[in-house]
C-alpha positions in Angstrom: 0.2 -0.1 0.5 1.9 3.1 -1.1 0.8 6.3 -2.8 4.2 8.0 -3.8 4.2 8.2 -7.5 7.5 8.6 -8.2 9.0 5.7 -5.5 6.5 3.4 -7.1 7.2 4.0 -10.8 10.8 3.2 -9.7 10.1 0.5 -7.6 7.9 -1.4 -10.2 10.6 -1.2 -13.1 13.0 -3.1 -10.5 10.1 -5.6 -9.4 9.7 -6.1 -13.3 13.2 -6.6 -13.9 13.6 -9.2 -11.1 10.4 -11.2 -12.2 8.5 -10.7 -9.4 5.1 -10.4 -9.4 3.3 -7.5 -7.5 -0.2 -5.2 -6.7 -0.3 -2.1 -5.8 -3.2 -0.8 -3.7 -3.9 2.8 -3.1 -5.6 2.8 -0.1 -6.8 0.7 2.8 -8.1 -2.9 2.3 -9.6 -5.0 4.3 -8.0 -7.7 6.0 -10.3 -10.5 4.6 -9.1 -9.0 1.0 -5.8 -9.1 1.7 -5.8 -12.9 2.8 -7.8 -13.8 -0.4 -5.2 -12.0 -2.2 -2.9 -15.0 -1.6 0.3 -12.6 -1.0 3.6 -13.4 0.0 4.5 -10.5 1.7 2.7 -7.3 1.8 4.6 -4.0 2.1 2.9 -0.8 3.5 3.5 3.0 4.1 1.6 3.5 7.4 1.2 7.3 5.9 -1.6 5.9 3.6 -4.0 4.7 6.4 -3.4 8.4 8.2 -5.0 7.8 11.9 -6.1 4.1 11.5 -2.5 3.2 11.3 -2.0 1.2 14.0 -4.8 -0.3 14.3 -4.7 -1.6 10.9 -1.6 -3.0 11.5 -2.8 -4.8 14.6 -6.0 -6.0 13.0 -3.2 -7.6 10.3 -1.2 -9.3 13.2 -4.3 -10.6 14.5 -6.3 -11.7 11.7 -3.6 -12.8 9.3 -0.9 -13.7 11.0 1.0 -15.8 8.3 0.8 -12.6 6.2 4.6 -11.1 6.4 4.3 -7.3 6.8 7.1 -4.7 5.8 6.4 -1.0 6.4 8.4 1.0 4.3 7.0 4.8 5.1 8.7 8.8 5.8 11.1 9.8 8.7 9.7 7.9 12.0 11.2 8.0 15.7 12.6 5.5 17.4 9.5 4.9 19.4 7.3 4.1 16.0 9.6 1.8 15.1 9.3 -0.1 17.9 6.0 0.3 18.3 5.5 -1.2 14.8 7.9 -3.8 15.0 6.1 -5.2 18.2 2.9 -5.0 16.7 3.8 -7.6 14.2 5.6 -5.8 11.4 8.5 -8.0 10.2 10.8 -5.4 8.9 10.8 -1.6 8.9 12.4 0.6 6.7 12.1 4.4 6.6 12.4 6.5 3.3 13.6 7.7 1.5 15.0 4.6 0.7 16.5 2.7 -2.0 14.0 0.0 -4.1 16.8 -2.2 -4.1 16.9 -2.2 -0.3 13.2 -2.9 0.1 13.4 -5.6 -2.6 16.4 -7.1 -0.5 14.2 -6.8 3.0 11.2 -8.1 1.6 13.2 -11.1 0.4 14.7 -11.9 3.2 11.7 -11.7 5.7 10.0 -14.4 2.7 12.9 -16.4 3.2 12.5 -16.2 7.2 8.9 -17.0 7.1 9.2 -19.6 4.5 12.2 -21.4 6.7 10.0 -20.9 9.8 6.6 -22.7 7.8 9.0 -25.6 6.7 10.1 -25.9 9.9 6.6 -26.6 11.0 5.4 -29.1 8.0 8.9 -31.1 8.7 8.6 -34.1 11.2 11.2 -35.1 13.5 14.2 -36.8 11.6 16.1 -39.4 13.1 19.9 -40.4 11.7 22.9 -42.4 13.5 21.8 -42.0 17.2 20.2 -38.5 16.7 16.8 -37.1 16.3 16.7 -33.8 15.0 13.4 -31.7 16.6 12.8 -28.8 13.6 10.0 -27.7 15.9 12.0 -27.3 19.3 15.2 -26.1 17.2 17.3 -28.7 18.9 18.8 -32.5 18.3 18.5 -35.2 20.8 20.3 -38.6 21.8 17.6 -40.5 23.3 16.1 -38.0 25.6 19.2 -35.8 26.5 19.6 -32.4 24.1 22.6 -31.3 22.6 22.0 -27.7 23.9 22.5 -26.6 20.5 22.0 -22.7 19.6 19.9 -21.4 17.1 22.4 -21.0 14.8 24.1 -24.2 15.5 20.8 -26.1 14.9 19.6 -24.2 11.6 23.4 -25.2 10.4 23.0 -29.0 11.3 19.5 -28.9 9.9 20.8 -27.6 6.7 23.9 -30.3 6.1 21.0 -33.2 7.8 18.6 -32.1 5.1 21.3 -33.4 1.8 22.7 -36.5 3.2 25.4 -37.2 1.3 26.2 -33.6 -0.7 28.9 -32.0 -0.5 28.1 -28.1 0.7 30.1 -25.6 -0.6 31.0 -22.8 2.6 29.5 -19.9 0.4 26.1 -21.9 -0.3 26.3 -22.7 4.0 26.6 -19.1 4.7 24.0 -17.6 2.4 21.4 -20.3 3.5 22.0 -20.0 7.4 23.1 -16.4 7.7 20.8 -15.1 5.0 23.2 -12.7 2.7 26.4 -13.5 1.2 29.6 -14.6 2.7 32.6 -11.8 2.9 35.9 -13.1 1.7 38.3 -14.5 4.7 35.0 -14.9 6.6 35.6 -18.3 8.6 32.2 -18.1 10.2 31.0 -21.4 8.9 34.3 -23.3 10.0 33.9 -22.1 13.6 30.5 -23.2 14.0 31.1 -26.4 12.6 33.9 -27.0 14.6 31.1 -26.0 17.2 28.7 -28.3 16.1 31.3 -31.1 16.0 32.1 -31.1 19.5 28.6 -31.3 20.7 27.7 -34.2 18.4 31.3 -36.1 19.6 30.2 -35.2 23.4 26.4 -36.2 22.8 26.9 -39.0 20.4 30.5 -40.4 20.4 30.4 -43.7 18.5 29.1 -41.8 15.7 30.6 -39.6 13.1 28.4 -37.0 11.1 30.0 -34.0 9.4 32.9 -34.5 7.2 35.3 -32.1 5.8 36.3 -31.6 2.3 38.9 -29.3 2.2 39.0 -25.8 0.3 35.1 -26.9 -0.6 32.6 -27.5 2.4 30.9 -29.9 4.5 29.0 -33.1 3.7 26.6 -35.0 6.2 27.1 -38.7 6.3 26.0 -40.4 9.3 28.8 -43.2 10.1 29.3 -45.5 13.1 32.6 -45.6 14.3 34.7 -49.0 14.0 35.6 -50.4 17.0 39.1 -51.8 17.5 39.0 -55.5 17.9 40.8 -57.2 20.6 44.8 -57.3 19.7 45.6 -60.8 19.2 47.8 -61.7 22.2 51.7 -62.7 21.0 53.2 -65.6 22.2 56.3 -64.8 20.6 57.7 -63.4 23.7 55.5 -66.3 26.2 57.2 -68.6 28.5 57.9 -72.0 26.6 55.2 -73.7 29.0 52.7 -71.3 28.3 53.4 -71.4 24.7 52.7 -75.4 24.8 49.3 -75.0 26.7 48.0 -72.4 24.2 49.0 -74.9 21.2 47.9 -77.9 23.4 44.4 -75.7 23.5 44.4 -75.6 19.9 
């Protein structure tokens, strides 16, 4: 919802170039109509709604909790932005702003909602000794939680979603952190190391994450082979002991 025609013209060109489908609403639209449109995200300028802006934002949050909302409006105070985010807005961007930044923020919000929805629909996955529960953001060995952080869990969930496939560090970073990895950034390696330590502590008889140096990581649960009991050495045993051993055979 917006009435800034100059901004809308530039934004429309950028959306067209990116292949996005969109609708421009010039004024207040009932929540039920917005839901019927099956939108992926709603970008709204609260000034369009005037004094009813806060009530409208609250109604959207209550009646259409599954619809992501990005507020893009003129100069605002910290108190206003905090109020809007707490009332259910997924992001807030103040004008003047670049259309590309708005599009990037919209895409990020959609990705976050998509991941959240996928977690809600994903049943627990059992691999090796692990049970990965998306709804709890945790992995368990039996009844014991590995006490993963949110980022560690997202990393494990991503790797476990493509067993046997090597994921490049850049791909892992973009899908877990949400943006492109800067040159020289070692965050993926650091978090993989932390995740490995927790996996080894909780499930020491299995190996889950394999390193492909210079490329990335592969998730392939493998039980560790137990070392067989060494064959007794008889060469240096007393002669009497050797005779008894051979007699037993």
